[in-house]
N, C-alpha and C positions, 0 to 999 in steps of 0.2 A: 672701549676697551682701557682707556688712560694711556700714559705714556710710556708705561713699562710692559713690555711683552715678556711673559714667562715662558722659559723652556725647560723640558725635563732632561735627565742626565743623559739619555739616549740621544735626544735631538742635538744637545751640546756637542756630544762626542762626534756625531756624524758631521756637524758644522765644522768642528775643528779640523777633522780629518780632510773635509771637502777643501777648506781654505787653503791649508798647507799643501794639499796635493796640487791645487791651482796655481800655487806660487812656489814650485818645485826648487828653484834657484836660490830662495830666499829662507832666513831663519827668523823667527819672531818670538820675543819674550811673552810670558803669560799676560802681562799689562797691555802690550800691543795686540794680542788676539782678543782680550776682552773688548777693547776699543774697536777693533776692525770688525767683530762680529755683533757690534752694537749692544752688548749684554749690560742691562742697566740695574737689574734687581740684585741684591745682596747674595741670596742663595746661588744663583746662576755664576756670579762673579767668583764665589768661594768654591764652586766645583771645578773651575778650570785646571788649577795646578794639580789636584789628584788625578783628573781625566787625562792630563798630558803624560803624567808619570805612568799610568795604566796602559797607555798607547805606545809608550817607550818599550815597556815591558813585553808588550805584544808583538814588538818589531815592526810597528807602522811608521814610527817617526823616530829620530835621534836627537838627543841633546847636545848642543854645541855651546859650552859654557852655561849662561843663564837663558839660552834661546832653544827652539825647537825647529826641526827642519824634516820635511816629508822624505821617506825612505823609498817612496814607489819610483820605479824606472819610468822615465817618460817615454811616450811614443814619439818618434821621428818621421816625418813624411815629407814628400816633395809635392810641389805645385806651383800654380800661377796665381799672382796677386790680381784680384778683381777689387780695385779701390773705389767702392760705390760711392763714398761720400768723405768729406774731411776728418770725420770722426773714426771710421772703422773701415775694414776691407774684409773681403772673403778670400780665402786660399782655396782655389779650385785644385783638389788633389788629383794626382796621377792614379792613385790606388782606388780600391772599392771604398776607402774611407770617405765619410760624409764631407762636405765643404766645411772649412774651420773658419771661425769668426775670430778677427784679429783687431784689437784697438790700435788706432794709427801709432801711438807712441811705442808700441810693440813690434812694428814693422821693421825696425832696424834700418829706417831711411829706405826701404824697398819703394819703388813706384809701380804704378799700374802697368800689368804685363810682364813684369819681372819673374823669372823662375826662382823660387827660393826654397830652403828647407826650414820646416818649422817644427818646434816642439808642440806637440798637442797635450793640454791639460785633460785630466781625468774628467769625463762628462759628468755634470752634476744632473741630479735626477730631472727628467723631463727638458732639460736644457740643451741648446744645440752646443757642439763641441767648440772650445775657445782654444787659442794657443798663441805662440809668439814666434817671430822669425829669428832662427839662430844663425843664418847664412844666406847670402844672396848668391845663388849658383850662377845666374846668368841675367844680364841687363836686356830688356826688351828694346827699349828706345836709345839708340846712339844720338839720333836726330829728333827734334821735335818741332812742330809747326805751330806758330802762333802769332800775336799782334804784339809788335815791339813799341815800347813807351819810353820815352827820354825824360831824364831829370837833368839837373845841371851837371852832377858828377858821374853819372851811370846811366845805363839803359836797363831795362828788363822786359822779357817776353812772357806774355800771360798765353798759356797753352791753350790752344782749341779743344784739345781732348778733355772733356768735363771730368774725366777720373784723375787726372794729374793735378794735384791741388796745391802745387808750389810754383810760383814764378821763377824763371830763369834768369839770373843776373847776368848782365852783358857789359864789359868794360867798354867805354865810348870808343876806343882804338879797335874794338873786334866787332863794330857794328856793320862793317862792309858797305857803307854808303846808305844805309837804309834810312828811310825818313820817318818822323813820329806817326804811328799807327798804320805802318805798313805792314802786311803779313810777310812773314819771314820763315826761313828754315834755319834752326839753331842747333848746332852741334854741341853736345855737352862735352866739357873739358874737365870739370870737377863735379864729382857726383855729391848729393846732399850729405851732411853729417851733423854733429852736435852744433847747434848754434850756427849752422852754415846752409846757405841756400845752394841749390845747383848752379854751377857757372858754366857759361858758353860762349861760342862765337858763331855770328851769322854766316851761313855758307851759301845762302841763296835768298835773294829779295824777290817775292812773289807779285808785289804791287800794293796799292792803296786798299786797306780792308774795306769791304762793302761792294768792291767792283766784281763783277761777274767772273772775269778770266783769274784773278788773285784769289778768290773764294774757291773756284774749282780746283786750282792748283794747289790750294791748302788742303783740301779733301784728299787729292792724290798723295801729297806729302804725308798727311796724318796716317794714311794706311799703307804707306810705303809703295804706292804704285809707281812704276816707271814714267819718266816724262818722255823718253825716246828709246830707241833700241841702239845698242852698241854698234860703232861703225863696222866692226868685222861682221856683224849679223846682217847688216843692210847690204854689205859687200857681196857676202855668200849668196843672199836672196837674188840679187841683180846678175849673178853669174849663171843662175838656173836657165835652161833653154826652155821657150814656149812650144818647142815643136814635139810632137809625140812620135817616138821613134817606131818605125815599122816593125823592127824585131820584137819590140815590147807589146806592141797591139796584137801580134801573132800569138802571145803566149795567153792572151786574155779573151774571155767570151764576150762577143761583139753585140751590142744592143743598139747600135747606131740607126738601124732601119726601124726600130719599133717605137712607137709613140711615147714620148717622155716629155714631162714638163715640172717646172718647180712652183711651189706656192709658198711665198714668204712675206714679211711685213712689208709695207709700201716703201719704207726707207733702207730697206737691207741692201747691203752690198756683197756680203759673203753668202752665197747660196751653197750650203754644204750637203743638202739632200734634194733628190730628185725621185719622182715615181715614174715608172714605164707601165703601160696597160697593154695587154693582149689577149683577146678572146680567143679560147682553144676550140678546136674541133669537137671535143667532147662535152662542150657546154661550160666547162670550168673557165677561170680567169687566172692569167698569169699576172701577178703584181710584182715589179721589181722596185726595191726599196734601195736607191743607188747613193753611196755616200763618198764625198770627196775623198781620193786616195792620197791623203796628206803625207803619208809615210813613204810613198814613191818619191817624193821631193825632200822631206826631211829625213836625213839618214842618221843612224847612231854615231855619236863622237863628233858630229859637226857643231858650230858654233850655233846654227838654227837650232838643232836639238837640245844643246845646252840651256839656251835662252827659253825655248818652249817649256821644258821641264821646270825650269826655276819659276816661271809666270804662272804655269799650270792652268790657267783660265784667262778667258777675255773678261773685262770688266765694263759694264754697260752704265755709264753714269747719264744724267738727265740730258746732256748736251753733246756727249762725245762717247767713242768705244776706244777702250785701252786694249788693243788685240794682243792676243798670245802670239801671233805670227806676223811679220812684216806685211805691209799692204800689197807687195808684189805677189805674195802667196795668198794671203786671205781674200783680197779682193779680185786676184787676177789668175795666177795659175791654177789654184786650186778651187776656185768658185765655179759652180756648174752654171755658167752664163749661158743664155740662149743662142742657138745657131753656131756653138763651138763644139768640137770634139773634146771629150775630158776622160782622164782616167779615173775610175771610181772602184770601191770595194762594195759588193752588193750581197744582199739577202734577197732572194727571189723564191716566191711561194706560188705553188698552184692551189688557189682556193675554190671550193664549190659555193652554192648560192647561200649557204648559211656561214660563210667566211670560215669554214673549217679547212685546216691545211691538209691537202692531199700528198703534195710532194713540196721538198724545199731544197735549195742549193745557196752555198755560200762561196764566193770568190772574187777574184778580181776581174774587173770588166773595163770597157770603154763605151761611153754613150753620146748621145748628141741631144741636147735639150731643144723641143721644138717651140717652147713658149715658156715665158716667164709670167706667171701669175703673182698680182698682190692678192693677200686674203680677201679683200673687199671685191675685186674683180671675179675670183672663184665663185665667191658667195652669190654675186649677182647671177652668173651662169647658172648656179644650181637652183636659185629661187626663180628666176624667170624662165628657165628651160630654154635659153637661146644663148649662142655665142660659141667661141672656140671650144672644141672637145667637150661638147654639153653631155654626149652620152656617156664617155669615159668618166667625166666629174660625177655625173649622177649616179653612176653604178659604184665608183669607189666610196661615195658617201654612204650608200646603202650597205657596202661591205664593212665599212668603218663603224657604221651604228650597230651592226650584227656583232662585231668585235667588242664593242663598248658594252653592250648589254650582256654579254658572256662574261665579261670582266666583272661587272657588278654583281651578276648571279654568283661568282665565285668569292664575292666578300670585298672587292676593292672599295675604298673610301671615296665618295664623291664630294671632295672639297672644292669649292669654287671661290677662291679668294679674290678682293676687288684690288686690281692694281691701277694707277693712276699714270696718266700722260700730261706733259705741259706744252701748252703753246708758248712758244719763246719768240720774243722779237729779236733782231739781228744782233742787238747788243746782249742778248741772254735774258733781259727782263721777262719774267713771266706774265703772259698776257691771260692766261687762263688754265684751268684743271679740268681734266675729263677723266672718267673712269675707262679703262681699256675693256672693251666688249669682246668676248670670245663668242665666235658663232660655230656654225657647223664646219666651215672650211678650216678653221683653226683644229676643230676636234678630229677631222679627217686626218690631216697630216699627224696630229699627235698619236692616233691611233695605230697607223702604220709604223710609225717610230718606235712606239711600244712593242708592237709586235717583233719587228727586227732585233730590238734590245733582248728581249724576252728569250727568243729562239736561239740567238747567238750564245747566250748564257747556258742555255739549256744543252745544246749542241756540245759545248765543250765540257761540261759537267758530265754528260753521258758517255764521252769518249772511252772511260774505264768502266762502263756499267755503273756510274754513279758512286765510284770510290773516291771522286774528287781527287785524283793523283795528280792532275795536271794544273799546275800554278796559273791562275787566271785573276783578272780584275773584276770584282763584282760590285754592284752597286745595291747596298743592303739597307733595310729599314727595320728596325727591331719593334717588336710588340710594345704597345704603350705600357708605361709604368702603372701597376694596379692601383697604386696609392693615388697618383694624379687622376686616373679615371674615376676613382670613388669620390674624390673631391668635385670633379666636374660633374658627375651624376647627381651628386647632393645639390649643386647649383642649378642645373638643368631642372630638377624637381621643382624649385622654387617658382619655375615659369610653367609648371604644369607638365613637364616632359619627363618620362620614364625611359631609363637606360638599362638594359640588361647587360650586367658585367661579366657574365658568364664567357670564358676564353673563347669558346668555339662560336659564340653568337655576337660578339661584341661589334664586329664590322658591319654586320646586318643591322643591329639596333642603332649603330651610329648613323648609318645611311638613312634609317627610318626617321631618325630624329632631325638630319639635315633636310629632309623633304618636308616634315612637319613644320619647321621654324621658316621655310621659304617666304620671304615676303612680310615676315612680322617683325615687330620692333626689335625683338631680342636676336635676330638672325645674325648680325655682325659679331655681337659679344659672345654668343654661344660657339660661333664658328672659329673665332680666334681663341677661345678658351680651349675648344677641342684639339685645335692645332698645337697649342701649348702642351697639352697632355701627351702629345705624340712624341716618340723619340725622333732625334735627328738622322736623316738619311746619312750614309758615309760611304766612301770606297774601302774595299778591304780584299784580301784574298780568300776569306772565308766565304763560302756561299751559305749565308743564313736566311736568305728569302727577303722579300719585300712586302711588309704588312700592308702599306697604304695601297699598293697595287695588286694585292693578292696573288703575287707571283712567287713559285719556289725557287727560281733562279732569275737574276736579272743583272743586266750590265749596261754600260753607256758605250754604244757602238756608233751613233748617229751625228755626232758633232765634232769631229776631230779638228775641225778649223778652230774651234774656240775653247776646246777641252782637252788637255793633255791625257787623262784616263783614256779617252777614246783612241788616241794614238797608241796608247800600250795595248789596247785591245785588239786593234788591227794587226799589230805586230804579232801578238800572241796568237791570235786566231790562224793568221797565215803560216806560223810556226807549226801548229798542230795539222793544219791542212796538208802541209808538206810532210807530215810524219815525224816532226820533231819531238824529241824527248821533253819531259817536265824540266822546267826552268828553276832558279833559285827563288823560293818563296820569300825569304827575307828581304831581298832586294826590292821585290815588288811590294811588299808590305810597307816599307819605308816611303816608296814612292806614293802609295795610296794614302798614307798619314798626311804626307807634304800636300797633296791634291786636296784632301779634305780641309786641311787648314787654310789653303789659299782660297778655296771656295767660300769659306766663311768670311775671310777678309774682304773678298769682293763683294758679298752680299751686304756687309757691314758699310763699305764704302759706297755702294748704290743706295743704301738707305740713307746715308748722311748727305748724299747729294739731292734726294728727293726732299729730305727734311729741310734742308738749306733753301730750296725753291719755294716750299710752302711757307717758311717763315717769311721770305721776301715778298711772296704773294700777299699774306695776310698783312704785312707792314703796310702795303699800299691799298688794301682792301677798304670798303666802305666801313665807317664807324656805326655799327648797328647791332641789336641783338641777333644772335643765331642760335638756331636749334641744334642740340648736340646729343650725344649719347656718352655715358660714363664709360670709357674703355679701359680703365686701370686705376688702381689704388695703391698708394703707399703711406707710410707713416707721416710724409711730409707734404703729401699732395694728391689731387684727384685729376686723373687724366680724363679730358673729354674730347671725343672726335665731332669736330663740326660737320654735320650732314652735308651741306651745300658744297663745301670745298674738299672734304675728306682729310683736312689738316687736323692734327692733334695738339692740343695745348695743355696747360696745367692750371688748376686752380690751387694755390699754395693755402695749406692749412692755416700758416701763420696770419694769412690775409682774411680768413673767414672770422668776421668780428662779431657775429650774432651769437656764438657761443664757443665753448672749447670743445673741439671734436676729437674722439679717440678712434683710432684704427682698429677694426675688427678683422684681422687677417684671415682667420678661418671662414668667415661668411662673406668675404670680399665687400665689405661695407665701412662706413665710418658712422659714428653715432655721437649726437650732441649730449654733452653732460647734463645740462639742465633741461633743455627743451625735448630731449630724446629723439629729434629729428635725424632720420635715417637716410643716408644716400648710399645706393648699391650699385656694383657693376651692372650695367644694362639700362640704368635709369634714363629717362628722357630728362633733359635739361635745357635751360636758354642761358647762354654766355654772352659776354662780351669781351673784346680784345683790349686789354689795357696796356700791354707792353711787347715788343718782339725783340730779340737779341740774335742778330745775325752770327756773331762770333760763336756764341754757344748754342745756336740753332734751336732756340726756344721761343714759345709763344706762351705769355703769361694771360690768363683769363679771370674773369670774376663772374659770379653766378649774377643773373638778372632776375629779380622777383616779379614775376608777372608783367615785365615791362614789354610793351608792344609799340612800334612806330606807326 
C-alpha cells in the first residue's frame, strides 16, 4: 500500500470530529490536526481547513483564534480505579455505563481503589470508552503495606499491592525503627502530584520480609483486616454470662431431649449449626436445623454489635481465622458444643420419605448437642454402617440426596470447584498441598442449610401474599450475562460441547455440559470459564431469586457466628414472627451493600494468603518439568495451572523467544506471528519454574519443549 494512506472527505471529517471529541478540553490548529491524524498526501492535507470550517458552521466545533475545539458536552460519571498495570487503568463505574479505559497520565494521580469522577470521551466506532479523571472523590488507601528499602538519605516502601505502581518515599526520621527489607505499614502523609512521589511515615513494623508471620500480617494489612478487637469489645464480651436464664428457657421451644449433633470440619471451633432428628408416629421425620442464637448475646447499639457490623464477616486465611466476633462468643457462648445446653434459632421441618415438607416451624429454641462429628467421622459411619447415630445419619443422608435431586431437577447448577488445603509446619512453612474433597457428609449438611435458608426467605416473602412489603435481607444471584454465556458457548464448542442458550433451558444445558466434561482434560478450564460467565451473588433487600441454586427466594440464616447478614436475618425474622411492622428498607440496603463489599474483601484476602503459600511452596519445590493446563491469557502473558500442586504461574510473552506472539482476545489464544503456533485456553503444556517472588506473590514459568527427566 506504500507509506501514504488516502482517506476520502467523509472519513477525514469523521476522524476530525472523533479526535476533537476525544480531547474535549483542548484546542488544535489545522496543522496540529494534520500531524495528529497522520495525514500525509496533499489532497487530504488540503481538505482539513475547509472541513473544519464546515464543522464550525454545523455547530459541531468552535474556533478559538486559529485553533478548533469540540462543542460536544462531555459525560461525567463516578467510579472506582482498577489500576491494572503501569500504563493504564479501568474505572469501574457506579452506573450502567461501561467500564472506562484511562491512560495512567490522565488519572490525575489517583491510585488503585480510589473513588473518582471522570470525563468520558465519546466512544469511537467499535472501541471501548476512554476518559480522564477530573476529580478524586475519596482515597481508598490511607495506609499501604509493603517492603521498606533504605538508601543513605531516605527510604522508600515498595507496595505489596501489585496495582499500586508508585513507591512511597519515607524520610529516615519517619521509619519508626524499621530495618532494611522489613515488611511495614506506611501511612500516606503527602499524596502524589506533578513530579512528586507519595510520601509517608511507618506506623507499624511487621517483621522481616519472607518470614511467615510478617507475610501473613502484610496480607491482613493490605486488605484492611483487623489485628485485634478493640478493648471495649473484648470487655463487653467477657461480661456476658454463660448461664442460660430459666425465664428465657421458658419462652423457647425445648429440644434438649431430642437427638441432636453437629458435623463440622475436623479443626473447627465455632459450631454454628446442629441437626436434630426425630421419627414421628405417622412415618414422617422431624428434622430441626438449629442455628446459634448470636443475637441473644449481641444486642443493638452495643460495642459488640458495632464491631460485628463493621467486620461483617469472618475471614479464613491459610493459617488463621480473623473472626467477626470475639472468641468468648464465637468459640464459647454461641458455639453449639457437645454436652452443653445452648440457645438457638431454629427451622424445623416435618419431611416425608421423598423429603417433601409437610409442616414447618420457625422460632427460638434451646438444644443440647449429644455428639460432635468431624465430616470424616460422619462419612465413616455412613460408609461402614456402624457407629454413633448410624440410623439417623443414614436416613438424613437419604433425605439430603432427595432434596439435592429435586434441586437439580428444578435447574440448580452443579458446580464443584477444587479448593486446596495446606499442610503447614509449626513455623508456617508449607509442607504439602492437597485438594479438599467434598463427600456425602459435607453435602448432607449443605442440603439442610440450603433448605433452612430457602424456607426462611419464602416464609417472610409470603407474609403479605407475596407483595414483598416486609423489608428483609436476601441473598440473590442474577441470571448470567447473555453475552458472556455466548462467548463461553463458542469456546465450549471448540471442545465439541454444545450449549443451549435459551433462557428457560440454560441451567439444564450447563448441568449436562458439566456432567459431560467430568474427568476430561478440559474440565477445570470450562468450569472456571462457566463460573466467570455467572453473575456474582450479593446481599440485597430485593428478592430477585438465586439462579445458581434455582430458588425463587433465598437468604443466609445459618451462619450468624461468621456472617453479619445472618444476624440481620435472625432479628428481622423474629420481628415478623412477633407481628412487627415492615422496617426501613434504605437502612438495610446500605448494610447489605457493606456486607457484600466486606465479603469480596475477605475472599480477596483468602486468595492472597493461598497464593502466598503456593509461591512459597513452589520456591522450595523440586526443579523439574511440570504438567500444566493453560488457565488464562492476557496480552502480557499466559497463565498455567500446574496439575500436581494446583499452583498457577505465568509464562511472560516477553520471555517467549521462539517467535513474536499476539493475543487473540476473542478466541482465548495467542498466535505466533511467523510460525503460526497457537496456544489456547485449556491446552496441556509442560512448564518449569524459573522464578518466584514472595513480595508480589508471583510464579514465573517457562515452556519446556518435550523435556522429560
